[in-house]
Structure formats: structure tokens, C-alpha cells
C-alpha positions in Angstrom: 31.5 -49.8 -42.1 33.4 -52.6 -40.5 35.8 -54.7 -42.5 36.9 -57.5 -40.1 36.1 -60.9 -41.8 33.0 -62.4 -40.9 31.9 -66.1 -41.1 29.2 -68.1 -42.6 28.0 -70.5 -39.8 26.5 -73.9 -41.0 23.4 -75.1 -39.5 22.4 -71.5 -38.5 21.1 -68.6 -40.1 24.3 -66.6 -41.8 25.9 -64.2 -39.3 27.9 -61.3 -40.1 29.4 -62.5 -43.5 30.2 -60.5 -46.4 29.7 -61.6 -49.9 33.3 -62.9 -50.4 33.0 -65.2 -47.5 29.9 -67.1 -48.6 30.6 -70.5 -48.5 33.1 -70.8 -45.5 32.6 -72.5 -42.6 32.6 -71.9 -38.9 36.3 -71.3 -37.6 35.1 -72.9 -34.2 33.0 -75.8 -33.2 30.2 -73.8 -31.9 27.6 -75.2 -30.1 25.5 -73.8 -26.9 23.8 -76.7 -26.0 25.5 -76.1 -22.8 24.9 -72.6 -22.7 23.2 -71.1 -19.5 19.5 -70.1 -19.2 18.9 -66.5 -19.3 15.6 -64.6 -18.7 15.8 -62.3 -21.5 13.4 -62.9 -24.3 15.7 -62.1 -27.0 19.4 -62.4 -26.9 22.8 -63.0 -28.6 26.8 -63.2 -28.2 29.1 -62.9 -30.9 32.9 -62.7 -31.2 33.6 -59.1 -32.0 36.6 -59.9 -34.0 35.3 -62.8 -36.2 31.6 -62.0 -35.9 30.9 -65.6 -35.2 27.7 -66.2 -33.3 28.5 -68.0 -30.0 24.9 -68.0 -28.7 21.5 -66.7 -29.6 18.0 -67.0 -28.4 15.2 -65.3 -30.5 17.7 -63.2 -31.7 15.8 -62.3 -35.1 12.7 -61.4 -33.0 11.7 -57.6 -33.7 11.7 -55.7 -30.3 11.6 -52.3 -28.7 15.3 -51.6 -27.6 14.8 -48.7 -25.4 17.9 -46.6 -24.8 20.2 -49.3 -26.5 19.0 -47.2 -29.3 21.5 -44.4 -28.4 24.4 -46.7 -29.8 23.2 -45.7 -33.0 22.5 -42.5 -32.3 26.0 -41.8 -30.9 27.6 -43.7 -33.9 25.8 -41.3 -36.6 26.8 -38.4 -34.6 30.5 -39.4 -34.4 30.6 -39.6 -38.1 28.6 -36.2 -38.6 29.5 -33.7 -36.1 32.7 -32.1 -34.8 32.9 -33.2 -30.7 34.4 -29.7 -30.4 31.6 -27.6 -31.9 28.9 -25.8 -29.7 25.1 -26.2 -29.8 22.8 -23.8 -28.8 19.4 -25.3 -27.7 16.6 -23.6 -29.5 13.5 -25.5 -28.3 12.0 -27.4 -25.3 13.5 -31.2 -25.5 12.3 -34.2 -23.8 11.7 -34.4 -20.1 10.9 -38.0 -19.3 13.5 -40.4 -17.7 17.1 -39.5 -17.7 17.8 -35.9 -19.1 20.5 -33.3 -18.6 17.5 -30.7 -18.1 18.8 -28.6 -21.3 17.3 -25.3 -21.3 16.5 -22.9 -24.1 19.5 -20.9 -25.1 21.8 -22.9 -23.4 25.2 -23.4 -25.2 26.7 -26.8 -24.8 29.5 -28.7 -26.9 28.8 -31.8 -28.9 31.3 -33.7 -26.8 29.5 -32.9 -23.5 26.1 -33.9 -25.2 27.8 -37.2 -26.3 29.0 -38.1 -22.8 25.4 -36.9 -21.5 24.1 -39.4 -24.0 26.2 -42.4 -23.6 27.2 -42.2 -19.7 23.9 -40.8 -18.3 21.4 -42.0 -21.1 20.1 -38.5 -21.4 17.2 -38.3 -23.7 17.1 -34.5 -24.2 20.8 -35.0 -25.2 19.5 -37.5 -27.9 17.2 -35.1 -29.3 19.7 -32.3 -29.2 22.2 -34.5 -31.2 19.5 -35.4 -33.5 18.7 -32.0 -34.4 22.0 -30.6 -34.6 23.1 -33.6 -37.1 19.9 -34.1 -39.0 18.3 -30.6 -38.9 15.3 -32.5 -37.5 14.5 -35.6 -35.9 12.8 -37.2 -38.6 15.7 -36.6 -40.8 18.1 -37.9 -38.4 16.2 -41.2 -38.0 16.4 -41.6 -41.7 20.1 -41.3 -41.3 20.2 -43.7 -38.5 18.3 -46.4 -40.6 20.4 -45.9 -43.6 23.6 -46.7 -41.3 21.9 -49.5 -39.8 21.6 -50.9 -43.3 25.4 -50.4 -43.8 26.1 -52.2 -40.7 24.3 -55.2 -42.2 21.2 -54.7 -40.0 18.1 -55.5 -42.2 15.4 -55.6 -39.4 16.0 -52.3 -37.8 13.5 -49.3 -38.1 14.1 -46.3 -35.5 11.5 -43.7 -35.4 13.2 -41.4 -32.5 17.0 -41.1 -31.5 16.5 -42.3 -27.6 14.4 -45.1 -27.6 11.6 -44.0 -25.8 8.1 -45.2 -26.6 5.8 -42.8 -25.0 4.8 -41.4 -28.5 3.1 -44.7 -29.4 5.8 -45.1 -31.9 5.3 -49.1 -32.4 7.5 -49.1 -35.6 10.4 -48.3 -33.6 12.0 -51.8 -33.6 15.1 -53.8 -34.0 16.4 -57.3 -33.2 19.2 -58.7 -31.0 21.1 -59.7 -33.8 20.9 -56.3 -35.7 22.0 -54.4 -32.1 25.1 -56.8 -32.3 26.1 -55.7 -35.7 25.5 -52.0 -34.9 27.4 -52.4 -31.5 30.4 -54.3 -33.4 30.6 -51.5 -36.0 30.4 -48.7 -33.3 33.1 -50.1 -31.1 35.6 -49.7 -34.1 35.3 -46.2 -33.4 38.0 -45.0 -30.7 35.8 -42.0 -29.5 32.7 -44.3 -29.2 34.8 -46.9 -27.4 36.1 -44.0 -24.9 32.5 -42.8 -24.5 31.1 -46.1 -23.5 34.0 -47.1 -21.0 33.6 -43.9 -19.0 32.5 -44.6 -15.5 32.1 -40.7 -14.5 32.3 -37.4 -16.4 31.7 -33.9 -15.6 30.1 -31.6 -17.9 31.4 -28.1 -17.1 29.1 -25.2 -16.2 27.4 -23.5 -19.1 25.8 -20.2 -19.8 22.8 -21.5 -18.0 23.7 -24.4 -16.0 26.0 -25.2 -13.2 28.3 -28.2 -14.0 26.7 -31.6 -14.3 28.2 -34.8 -12.7 27.3 -38.0 -14.5 27.7 -41.6 -13.8 27.5 -44.6 -16.1 24.4 -46.7 -15.8 26.5 -49.8 -16.9 27.2 -51.3 -13.6 29.5 -54.0 -15.2 32.0 -51.3 -15.6 32.5 -50.3 -11.7 30.1 -51.6 -9.2 32.1 -53.8 -6.7 29.9 -53.2 -3.6 26.6 -54.3 -5.0 26.4 -57.8 -5.9 24.1 -59.7 -8.3 23.1 -63.4 -8.3 24.7 -65.4 -11.0 23.8 -69.2 -11.3 22.9 -69.1 -7.6 26.0 -67.2 -6.5 26.4 -63.7 -5.5 29.0 -61.8 -7.6 29.8 -58.0 -7.9 28.3 -56.6 -11.0 31.9 -55.5 -11.9 33.0 -57.7 -14.6 36.7 -58.5 -15.4 37.2 -56.8 -18.8 34.0 -55.0 -19.2 34.3 -52.2 -21.7 30.9 -50.9 -22.5 28.4 -50.6 -23.8 24.6 -49.3 -23.1 21.5 -50.1 -21.0 18.0 -49.5 -21.5 14.7 -49.6 -19.9 11.0 -48.9 -20.8 7.5 -50.3 -20.1 7.4 -52.1 -23.2 10.9 -52.9 -24.1 11.7 -54.4 -20.4 15.2 -54.5 -19.2 17.7 -54.2 -22.0 21.7 -54.4 -22.1 24.1 -54.6 -24.8 27.7 -55.2 -23.3 31.1 -55.9 -24.5 34.1 -57.5 -22.7 37.5 -58.2 -23.5 40.2 -60.7 -22.3 43.5 -60.8 -24.2 42.6 -60.5 -28.0 39.3 -61.9 -27.5 36.3 -59.4 -27.4 32.7 -60.5 -26.9 29.4 -58.6 -27.3 26.2 -59.7 -25.7 22.8 -58.3 -26.4 19.9 -59.1 -23.9 16.3 -57.8 -24.7 13.5 -57.7 -22.2 15.0 -59.3 -19.2 12.7 -59.8 -16.3 14.4 -57.3 -13.8 17.4 -54.7 -13.8 19.4 -57.2 -12.1 18.7 -59.8 -14.6 19.7 -58.0 -17.4 23.4 -57.8 -16.1 23.2 -61.4 -14.7 22.1 -62.7 -17.9 25.0 -61.1 -19.7 27.8 -62.0 -17.2 26.6 -65.6 -17.7 27.1 -65.3 -21.2 30.5 -63.7 -21.0 31.6 -66.4 -18.6 30.4 -69.1 -21.1 32.1 -67.5 -24.0 35.3 -66.8 -22.4 35.5 -70.4 -21.1 35.0 -72.1 -24.3 36.3 -69.8 -27.0 39.1 -67.4 -28.0 40.0 -65.0 -30.8 42.7 -65.6 -33.0 44.3 -63.0 -35.5 45.2 -65.2 -38.3 46.3 -62.3 -40.8 47.2 -58.6 -39.6 46.4 -55.9 -42.0 48.8 -53.5 -43.0 51.5 -56.0 -42.9 53.4 -57.2 -45.8 52.5 -60.5 -46.8 54.1 -60.6 -50.5 54.9 -58.3 -53.6 53.5 -57.8 -56.7 55.4 -56.7 -60.1 54.2 -53.6 -61.8 54.6 -52.6 -65.2 55.5 -49.3 -66.4 55.5 -48.0 -63.0 57.6 -45.7 -60.7 58.3 -48.7 -58.4 59.3 -52.1 -59.9 57.5 -54.0 -57.1 54.8 -53.0 -54.5 53.9 -54.5 -51.0 50.7 -56.2 -50.6 48.7 -57.3 -47.7 45.3 -58.1 -46.4 42.8 -55.3 -46.4 41.7 -56.1 -42.8 42.5 -58.1 -40.0 41.2 -61.7 -40.5 40.1 -63.1 -37.0 38.9 -66.2 -36.5 37.2 -68.0 -33.4 38.6 -71.1 -32.0 37.8 -73.6 -29.3 40.0 -73.4 -26.1 41.3 -76.9 -26.8 42.2 -76.3 -30.4 46.0 -75.4 -31.7 46.2 -72.7 -33.8 48.9 -74.4 -35.5 46.4 -76.0 -37.7 45.6 -72.6 -39.3 47.3 -71.8 -42.8 47.1 -69.0 -44.8 46.9 -68.8 -48.8 47.5 -65.8 -51.0 45.8 -65.7 -54.3 47.0 -63.3 -56.7 44.8 -61.8 -59.6 46.3 -63.4 -63.1 45.8 -60.1 -64.6 49.0 -57.8 -65.0 49.4 -54.6 -63.0 50.1 -51.5 -64.8 50.7 -48.2 -63.3 49.2 -45.8 -61.8 48.2 -48.0 -58.8 46.5 -46.7 -55.8 47.3 -47.7 -52.2 44.4 -50.3 -51.4 43.8 -51.4 -54.7 42.6 -54.9 -54.9 45.1 -57.5 -56.5 43.7 -60.7 -55.3 42.5 -62.9 -52.1 43.8 -63.5 -49.1 42.0 -66.7 -47.3 42.6 -68.6 -44.1 42.1 -72.4 -43.8 41.4 -74.5 -40.7 42.7 -77.7 -41.9 40.9 -78.1 -45.4 38.1 -75.9 -44.5 38.1 -72.2 -45.8 37.1 -70.1 -42.5 37.6 -66.5 -43.6 38.9 -64.7 -46.3 39.6 -60.8 -47.4 40.8 -58.9 -50.3 44.6 -58.7 -50.9 45.4 -55.2 -51.8 48.4 -53.0 -52.3 50.0 -51.5 -49.3 51.5 -48.5 -51.1 50.8 -46.4 -54.4 52.9 -46.2 -57.7 52.4 -43.5 -60.5 53.4 -43.9 -64.1 57.2 -44.4 -64.7 59.5 -42.3 -66.8 60.6 -43.6 -70.3 63.0 -46.3 -69.2 59.9 -47.9 -67.5 58.6 -48.8 -70.9 61.4 -51.2 -71.3 60.8 -53.0 -68.0 63.3 -50.7 -66.0 61.0 -49.0 -63.2 62.1 -45.5 -61.8 63.2 -46.8 -58.9 65.6 -49.1 -60.5 67.0 -46.5 -62.7 69.8 -45.5 -60.1 70.8 -49.2 -60.2 70.8 -49.3 -63.9 72.9 -46.2 -64.2 75.3 -47.5 -61.7 75.2 -50.6 -63.5 76.5 -48.9 -66.9 80.1 -48.3 -65.8 80.8 -51.9 -64.9 78.9 -52.9 -67.7 80.9 -51.0 -70.1 84.2 -52.1 -68.5 83.1 -55.6 -68.8 82.2 -54.9 -72.6 85.3 -53.3 -73.1 87.4 -56.0 -71.4 85.5 -58.8 -73.4 86.0 -56.8 -76.7 89.9 -56.8 -75.8 89.9 -59.9 -75.0 87.9 -61.0 -78.3 90.4 -58.9 -80.5 93.4 -60.5 -78.7 91.7 -64.0 -79.5 91.0 -63.1 -82.8 94.4 -61.8 -83.3 96.2 -64.9 -81.8 94.0 -67.1 -84.2 95.1 -65.2 -87.0 98.6 -65.5 -86.1 98.1 -69.3 -85.5 96.2 -69.4 -89.0 99.3 -67.8 -90.5 101.8 -69.8 -88.9 100.0 -72.9 -89.9 99.6 -71.8 -93.4 103.2 -71.1 -93.7 104.0 -75.0 -92.3 101.8 -76.1 -95.0 103.4 -74.1 -97.8 107.0 -75.2 -96.3 105.5 -79.0 -96.2 104.2 -78.6 -99.6 107.6 -77.4 -101.2 109.5 -80.1 -99.4 107.2 -82.5 -101.1 107.7 -81.1 -104.4 111.6 -81.1 -103.9 111.4 -84.7 -103.0 109.0 -85.6 -105.7 111.5 -83.6 -108.3 114.6 -85.7 -107.0 112.7 -89.1 -107.6 112.1 -88.5 -111.1 
């Protein structure tokens, strides 16, 4: 499950917020009153880094997602199957829509099925993957729905792995909001990202088929010759920085598209469901991307795996351990906002830390402020581990300090010896001076007695 910090939006239904970020405010001044009009019935756009919602339209309305379903199919498969393993097709599979025409007895790798799934949107590949990963389509759908919940999707109920609705599966539903959550999670997987950014792929010949040449259904990745009308202007479908993700279309779902584009450190995910035409599903998302990139940018306020401070550990192999943020803390800022107004606070737990300590152990909180407002936070964790120390650790000398302790002994001994010699010399001088003083006093006393004797 994605760990990147998310924010709670004031005035909007809370977006991608974990419990620990409750009570925070938007990192950007977000308003979509000037957002473009789109044809899709249900839509949303988010900053993939921070999770801020930058636009939404009926985003919580439950709808048929068509082949956008395959985002979750692919994610579950990648987390379950070895891409290099081989699959033997043992039954008739779906023949409707885009298919690879898989045959009974055909042997094909999971990797090639995944490319068929995400590049060609093959419905039979989705079923083959589901059966291989879950043992049956029903079991795999249970896995999908469980994974969706882990992503934070609360309104998703999938009953097939490919998004077809030719079985009368009226319960196969999700929302634009949930799909944004799922897509955001999936894009953290490097192989998934590679799959959905692939324009062309060739599946090698199998034991029962010649090679298959595939081309992506996502025109925003590559189409420069054909154009689409965006705000009254003809533009190529290809969008600068587009990196995926998935199209979908059925009679009941309408024209659907979930896409992500990247410029600099800013990644925007837009979901558009039930657009009026195949052209509009892309035009709508292009409008949203243009709008989002023109108004906002993503700022990495805190980087994970970077030492922010150290903590002292009792009875440890190491005297101090490096600590840092559990995840990158991204925040969304308006284009006209200077990031100098962002500050970070490290709050360490007051309890004392005693070895053994695991890497990734929570030891506090990292908080990001925009001015006086808390806009993001995550756990403060140890970036290294430490076992129990040796005997000297019980008197406060960690194992990694023993060598310094040992090396310090000779100088300390020399200092002590010199100090002792100086002390002895000082005491001897004091005794000598004492004796001399006593002798002077005796002589003085005797002279006094002699003087008094003559006076009598």
C-alpha cells in the first residue's frame, strides 16, 4: 500500500488521508471554479504525490469502469505471480472485444499476458491471469476487492477481471475517486509503470501461435498525426509527459480513461468515466492536465531514507542511530507560491529507546508546515538497526564506542599518573614547607624565650 503522505482537504470530502494526517489543511489553495468543462459523467484529478484533489465531478458516483478495471487486475497479478513463469491455457476464454485469441493448450509467460492485458487490453489475458493467480475468477475477484480496500477504495466491488459487462454483472462498480486511489497505488510499482507506458510490444511465437504485435490503446502516449479538439483547437492526441495508464469502453460504461502525465516532479492522475465519445475521453483528460499543470506543482518537502537527525539508544551496539521520514512527504503548491514558506518539524518520542532496535522502527513524527498550517506528516523511523550491546553498554558505552574507550585508556592512564605524580610532588612540597615553617616557629619561640630570660 502506498505510503506517500496524503492530505485532508477542507471544504471537500477527505481525499487520500491516512489517520495520522487527520486535521491537516490543503497544501495548496485549491479551487476548481475556473476548471474546464468536460463531457464525462464522473471525473477526478489528483496530485499523485500529495494525493490532493485538484478537480472532481461526481467523483463518488458508483459506475461501471469497463477495462479501466484492468489496472487492479494487473496490480494484483504483479504482487502474486512471477512474470517469468509460464501459463498453460486449459479452458476456453473470453472472445469478446480485444483478445489475444489464446488457445487451449497454449503456453505463454505471465509477462506476455501482462503486456497483452495493459497494452492491448486483452480480455482473455485478464481471465488467464485471474485463473493463474487466484485458482478461479471468483477467487481472484475476492483478491482484487481486498486489494482495493487496502488502497483505500471503499466503493469498489469487482466481479470480473476485465471489465466486461456481458454477463449482466450489475454489481461490477467503482468510482472515479476509488480508481484514482488504485491507480496512484499501482503507479508505485515500477513494472506496472513500464507496462502502461509501453506503446508497442511483440509477444513471441508460442507453441500454438505466431508472434503477436500489440499497440497501446492510450493515444496520449504516441499519436501525433491524428488530432482531437480541445477547447476549440485541434491538437495531437500525444501529450507531453504522458506515462499511462488505461482506457476502457463498453455500452453501459461509456468511454473511460484513467491517465497520468508527468512534468518535472509533478505527476497528475485524471480519471474520466462515461465520456460522450472516444475522442472526448482523451480531450477531457488533456483539458484537466493542462489546467492542473498551469496552476499547481508538487514539492518534495521531506525525502525518505535521508538522515534528518539521530537518537540515542541504550544498551546498544550503536550509541546513536540515524532517523528519517518513513516516506516522501509531497505537498501541492500553487504556481505563485514560494516553497521558502515551508518548514519541517521533527518530534521525537519522549520514551527512551533500548536495543534491540529494528530498521524502520517508529520513534516519532515528521511534520510539514506551510506557514502556521500543518499540511502533511508521516512517521519518524530509524534508518538502521542495532542489536543488544556487550557488557560495557550497561554502563553507557555502546559497542561502537568500545574502541574509543580502549584507545582512551592509555592517555587517561598517563594523565592519571602525571596527575598523581604532580599531586605527590605538591604534597611533598607542602610537607617541606610545613616542616620549614614549623622549624622557623620553633626558632622564633626559642629566641623569644632567651630574650625573656635576660629581661628577668
